[in-house]
C-alpha positions as CSV (number, residue, x, y, z in Angstrom):
1,M,53.6,12.5,5.9
2,R,51.9,11.2,2.6
3,N,54.9,9.9,1.0
4,T,55.5,7.5,4.3
5,A,51.7,6.4,4.3
6,R,51.9,5.6,0.7
7,W,55.2,3.4,1.5
8,A,53.3,1.8,4.5
9,I,50.2,0.8,2.0
10,T,52.4,-0.7,-0.6
11,L,54.6,-2.6,2.0
12,G,51.5,-3.9,3.4
13,L,49.6,-5.1,0.2
14,T,53.1,-6.7,-0.9
15,A,53.2,-8.5,2.3
16,T,49.6,-9.7,2.1
17,A,50.1,-10.8,-1.5
18,V,53.2,-12.6,-0.8
19,C,52.3,-14.3,2.8
20,A,48.7,-15.0,1.9
21,P,49.1,-18.1,0.1
22,L,51.6,-19.4,3.1
23,S,48.7,-18.9,5.7
24,G,45.4,-20.8,6.7
25,A,43.5,-22.9,4.2
26,A,46.5,-22.7,1.6
27,L,48.6,-24.9,3.5
28,A,48.5,-28.5,2.5
29,A,48.2,-31.3,5.1
30,P,51.1,-33.6,5.6
31,G,49.1,-36.4,4.4
32,D,48.2,-34.9,1.5
33,A,51.8,-34.9,-0.1
34,P,52.6,-37.8,-2.2
35,S,54.6,-40.7,-0.4
36,A,57.0,-41.0,-3.4
37,L,57.9,-39.3,-6.6
38,Y,57.7,-41.7,-9.6
39,A,60.7,-41.8,-12.1
40,P,59.8,-40.3,-15.2
41,S,58.9,-42.1,-18.7
42,A,58.4,-40.0,-21.6
43,L,59.3,-41.0,-24.9
44,V,59.5,-39.8,-28.4
45,L,59.0,-42.0,-31.4
46,T,59.6,-41.6,-35.2
47,V,59.2,-43.4,-38.4
48,G,60.8,-43.0,-41.7
49,K,61.7,-44.4,-45.0
50,G,65.3,-45.5,-45.3
51,V,68.1,-47.5,-43.4
52,S,69.4,-44.6,-41.2
53,A,67.9,-42.4,-39.0
54,T,70.4,-39.6,-40.1
55,T,69.3,-39.9,-43.6
56,A,65.7,-40.7,-43.4
57,T,62.9,-38.1,-43.2
58,P,60.8,-38.6,-40.3
59,E,57.3,-39.4,-41.7
60,R,55.5,-39.6,-38.3
61,A,56.4,-38.7,-34.6
62,V,54.4,-39.4,-31.3
63,T,54.9,-38.7,-27.7
64,L,54.3,-41.3,-25.1
65,T,54.2,-40.8,-21.4
66,C,53.9,-43.7,-19.2
67,A,54.3,-42.3,-15.8
68,P,52.5,-41.4,-14.0
69,G,50.1,-42.7,-16.4
70,P,49.5,-43.5,-19.9
71,S,49.2,-40.3,-22.1
72,G,50.3,-38.9,-25.3
73,T,50.0,-38.5,-28.7
74,H,50.4,-42.4,-29.3
75,P,47.2,-43.6,-30.5
76,A,47.5,-46.7,-28.0
77,A,49.5,-45.3,-25.1
78,G,47.6,-47.6,-22.6
79,S,48.7,-50.5,-24.2
80,A,52.1,-49.6,-25.6
81,C,52.8,-48.5,-21.8
82,A,51.8,-52.0,-20.8
83,D,54.2,-53.6,-23.6
84,L,57.0,-51.6,-22.7
85,A,56.5,-52.3,-19.0
86,A,56.4,-56.3,-19.7
87,V,60.0,-56.0,-21.1
88,G,60.8,-53.5,-18.6
89,G,61.6,-50.9,-21.2
90,D,63.9,-52.8,-23.1
91,L,63.0,-52.0,-26.4
92,T,65.3,-54.6,-28.1
93,A,63.3,-57.5,-26.1
94,L,60.0,-56.6,-28.2
95,T,59.4,-59.9,-30.2
96,R,57.5,-60.3,-33.3
97,T,54.2,-61.3,-33.6
98,E,54.6,-65.1,-34.6
99,D,51.1,-65.2,-36.6
100,A,51.9,-61.9,-38.5
101,M,52.2,-62.4,-42.4
102,C,54.3,-59.8,-44.1
103,P,55.2,-59.7,-47.8
104,M,59.0,-60.2,-48.7
105,V,59.1,-56.6,-50.0
106,Y,62.5,-54.5,-49.0
107,D,61.1,-51.0,-48.5
108,P,63.1,-49.9,-45.4
109,V,61.7,-48.2,-42.3
110,V,63.6,-47.0,-39.7
111,I,62.1,-46.4,-36.0
112,T,63.8,-44.1,-33.6
113,V,62.7,-44.0,-29.7
114,D,64.2,-41.2,-27.6
115,G,63.4,-40.0,-24.0
116,V,63.6,-41.2,-20.6
117,W,62.1,-44.8,-19.2
118,Q,61.9,-44.7,-15.6
119,G,64.6,-42.3,-15.2
120,K,66.8,-43.8,-17.4
121,R,67.8,-42.2,-20.8
122,V,66.8,-44.0,-24.0
123,S,67.9,-44.0,-27.5
124,Y,66.9,-46.7,-29.7
125,E,67.1,-47.1,-33.6
126,R,66.1,-50.0,-35.7
127,V,65.4,-50.8,-39.1
128,F,62.9,-52.9,-40.3
129,S,62.4,-54.5,-44.0
130,N,59.0,-52.9,-44.5
131,D,55.8,-51.7,-42.7
132,C,54.2,-54.9,-42.1
133,E,57.5,-56.0,-40.2
134,T,57.5,-52.7,-38.1
135,N,54.0,-53.3,-37.2
136,A,54.7,-57.0,-36.3
137,H,57.2,-56.3,-33.9
138,G,56.5,-54.6,-30.6
139,S,52.8,-55.2,-30.5
140,S,51.7,-51.7,-30.0
141,V,54.6,-49.9,-29.1
142,F,55.5,-49.4,-33.0
143,A,51.7,-49.3,-34.2
144,F,51.4,-45.4,-34.7
């Protein structure tokens, strides 16, 4: 009889632990649920010296998350997300700042961007002639 009582108590405690979150105040009101899910936007950006991402060693890397809000290790996440949103996430559409004065020194820099922008995979690689040219393109996106 003692064994039956022990099993009954164990079963009762297990049922309480499993079912308690499903009852009472733990249930969320239907109005509290988000009306729609957002498409993810999370990118990893790297920079390295060289003419190809396959041969260049990354010198710096940052993360940039734009949805549901700007975050990550990118130093200017808010403005980088705004710049990307302005071009619809098309990294090739980021233009050079007209007033940037860069030296004509060839010291190639390769930028890579991999991840997801609004639910679509992104893979981007571009070689710039030097660091100044890198910073002159893409506004704050490549400034890390």
